[in-house]
N, C-alpha and C positions, 0 to 999 in steps of 0.2 A: 061692724063695717061689713058691708055686703059687696061681693065682687061679682061683676057681670060676666057670665060664662057664655056670652053670645059668640058663636063661631064666626060670624060675619065681621066682628070687630077685630081689626088688625093693628099692630103697632105702627107707629109713624115711620116713614122712610128714613128720616134722620136717625131715629133710634136703631133701625136695622143697620145703617151705615156705620154708626158708632160701635155697635156690637161686633160687626164684622171686622172693623179696624182693630179693635182691642184683641179679638181672637187671633188675627194675623200677627200682631205685635207679640202676644204671648207665645205663639209657636216659635217665632224667631228668637225670643228671649230664652226659651227652653232649649233650643238647639244651639244657642250661643253663636249664631252665625248671621250673616247678612243674607237677604234674599238674593237668589241667583239672577244675574243680569245677562240677557242674551243681546249681543251687539250685532248690528248689521256689518257686512263685510266692509262697507265704506268707512264705518266708524273704526273698525279694527285697523284699516290702512292708515287712517288719519292719526290714530294713537301711535302706530309704529313710526310714522314720519316724525311726529313730535318727539318721540323717544330718541330717534336718531339725531335730531337737532340738539337735544339737551345733553345727550351722552353718546358722543361719536364712538367711544371705545366699545359700546355694546351693539354697534350697527351690524356686526357679523351675526349676531344671534337673533335679531329681531325678525328676520325673514322666516324663521322656523317656528313651528308651534311648540316643539319640545327641544330641549338641549340635553344631550346625553353627557353626563359628567362621569368620568372614570376616576377611580380611586388613585390618588397620588401617593398613597402610603405604601411603600414597597413591602413592608412587613405584612400588611393586610393581604397583598397579592400573593405573597409566599404562603401565608396561612391558608388562603383559599385553594391554592394548588395542593397543599397537603390534605386538606379536607376532601378535595375531589378524589385523591388517591384512596383515602380511607373509605369513602363511600363506594368506590368501585370494588373493594375487597369483599369477597364472599368465600365461604368455606366449601364451595362446590368441588373444585379440583385443586389438589394440593400444589401442583406445579404452578398454576396460575397465581395462587395466593403467595407462594414463596417468591415469585418474581415481583409481585406487587409489594411484598414486605421489603424486599431489597430496594426496590424503587423508592419506597417511602423513606427508608433509612438514609439513602443517598440524598434525597431531596431535603430531609430534615437536617442532615449534617451541613449541607451547602447553605441552607437558609437560616440556621440558628446561630445568632451571634450575640445573644444576651440571655441572661437568666429569665427575664420576663417572657421571651419567646419560647424558651424551653418549657416554662410553666404553662404557657398557652397550649403547647403541643400535648403535654401530659394531660391537661384538663380536657382537651378535645377528645383524646383517645378514651379517657376515663368516662366522660359523659356518654360517648357513643356506646361503650361497652355496657354501662349500667342501664341505658335506655333501650338497647337492642340486644336481648339475650343471645340471639343467634350469632352476634358478632363477638361475644365474650371469649370464645376459644381463639379466634384470630387475634383479638386484642391482646390476649395473654401471651401468645407467641411473639407478637410485635414487642411487647414490654420486656419479654425475656431477652430478645435480641438487642434491645436498646438499653438494657439495664445499666451498663457502664458508660453510656454516653454522657459526657460532662461538658458544661459550659460555665466559665468563671468559677470553678470549684464546686459547682452544684451538679450532683448526679441525677440523671433521669429517675433512677430507682428510688432515691430518697424522696423526690417529689411525689412519686406514685405511692410510696408507702405512707407518706403524710396524708394523702387523700383517702387511702384505704382506712387508715387508723381513725381519721375524723368520722367517717361514716360508720365504722365499727363501734365507736363509743356512743353513737347516736342510733344504734341499730333498732332498739325498741321503739323509739319515737318514729324512726323511718318506717318501720313495719306498720305502725298505726296510721301514719299520715299518707303513705304512698306505697301500697303493696307491690305494684309492678316494679317500681324502682328498687324496692327492698329485694325482690326476687332477682333482679338484674345485678344488684350489688353482690348478693350471695353467690350467684352463678360465676361472676367475674372473680370474686375472691377465691373460689374453689379452683378455677382455671389457673389463676396466677400461682397459687401454692400447691396445686395438685400435681 
């Protein structure tokens, strides 16, 4: 079978259209999404009107392009406040750190009402200490001050020791898997017991 290599011979327009269509379909299938549609302002207005007619309870939101939704979970808001205080702590001047430690402890005492919340606080401090070695000393001071803090019979110190023990038993695996985290863990461990 001989194939003609004549450059003037071109595929039929139908063949090009089919190939282009298949290529577009494959792109959308790979991305697992629909093609983006741009609407005219008049179409957007018409859609908003129809939405208002069908669902009057949503009429307040249809005039805006975005709706900001605030968290209704008070525990999440309290935790965000504690994280904000933690992130503001630096070991630059001891008087500033001491006041922030006190502020954190007061906020933690006021917002912690369950064992789960206490566990979240311990986990947050621990994660920040092992991922940011410069925070390890400050975290150890905070853990020392909060050691006897207790909620529902569970002490802060026992939750912290459980986390330390868990990582200590996996120290060789941790060293192989994530050296930075391992160094953070060792630094924090030394600060806590040093």
